C-alpha positions as CSV (number, residue, x, y, z in Angstrom):
1,M,-29.3,34.7,-66.3
2,T,-32.2,32.4,-65.8
3,S,-34.1,30.7,-68.8
4,L,-37.7,30.1,-68.6
5,K,-39.4,27.2,-70.6
6,L,-42.8,27.7,-72.1
7,T,-45.3,25.0,-71.2
8,K,-48.9,24.3,-72.2
9,V,-51.5,25.4,-69.5
10,G,-55.0,24.3,-70.6
11,T,-55.6,26.1,-74.0
12,S,-52.9,28.7,-73.3
13,T,-49.1,28.8,-72.9
14,G,-47.4,29.7,-69.6
15,T,-44.2,29.5,-67.8
16,I,-43.0,28.5,-64.4
17,I,-40.9,31.1,-62.6
18,P,-38.4,29.8,-60.1
19,K,-39.0,30.7,-56.4
20,E,-35.7,32.5,-56.2
21,M,-36.8,34.9,-58.9
22,L,-40.1,35.4,-57.3
23,A,-38.4,36.2,-54.0
24,R,-36.2,38.7,-55.6
25,M,-39.2,40.4,-57.4
26,R,-41.0,40.3,-54.0
27,V,-44.2,38.6,-55.5
28,K,-46.2,35.6,-54.8
29,K,-49.0,33.5,-56.1
30,G,-52.0,35.7,-57.1
31,D,-49.9,39.0,-57.5
32,T,-49.9,40.7,-60.9
33,L,-46.8,41.2,-63.2
34,F,-46.6,43.6,-66.0
35,A,-45.0,43.0,-69.4
36,I,-43.5,46.3,-70.6
37,E,-42.2,46.4,-74.2
38,T,-38.8,48.0,-74.5
39,K,-36.2,48.5,-77.3
40,E,-34.4,45.4,-76.1
41,G,-37.7,43.2,-75.7
42,Y,-40.0,42.8,-72.8
43,L,-39.4,43.8,-69.2
44,I,-41.4,41.8,-66.7
45,T,-42.0,43.7,-63.4
46,P,-44.4,43.7,-60.5
47,Y,-44.7,47.6,-60.7
48,D,-47.6,49.0,-62.5
49,P,-46.2,51.8,-65.0
50,A,-49.4,53.8,-64.6
51,I,-49.0,54.0,-60.9
52,A,-45.4,55.3,-61.4
53,D,-46.7,58.0,-63.6
54,Q,-49.2,59.0,-61.0
55,L,-46.5,58.9,-58.3
56,D,-44.3,61.2,-60.3
57,A,-47.3,63.6,-60.9
58,G,-47.8,63.6,-57.1
59,R,-44.3,64.4,-56.5
60,E,-44.2,67.3,-58.9
61,F,-47.4,68.5,-57.4
62,M,-45.8,68.4,-53.9
63,K,-42.7,70.1,-55.0
64,D,-44.7,72.9,-56.5
65,Y,-46.7,73.4,-53.3
66,R,-43.9,72.7,-50.8
67,E,-44.5,75.8,-48.7
68,T,-48.3,75.1,-48.5
69,F,-47.7,71.7,-47.2
70,K,-45.2,72.9,-44.6
71,A,-47.8,75.4,-43.3
72,L,-50.4,72.6,-43.2
73,A,-48.0,70.3,-41.3
74,K,-47.7,72.8,-38.4
């Protein structure tokens, strides 16, 4: 478990994320993190939940038209 301390950043509040944690999340300075509210609290992730929904919809579409995509691939 890693604890993060809140600190003042100008007129806002921020935290410093250790480089080991950034490396495990595969993010770097300038990337965007998303805070998703869950039953247990907040989940901080680099993955956009809206993109995940779009990917799921795309996979379902491709599954429905599998034979068409096979024919187009020839």
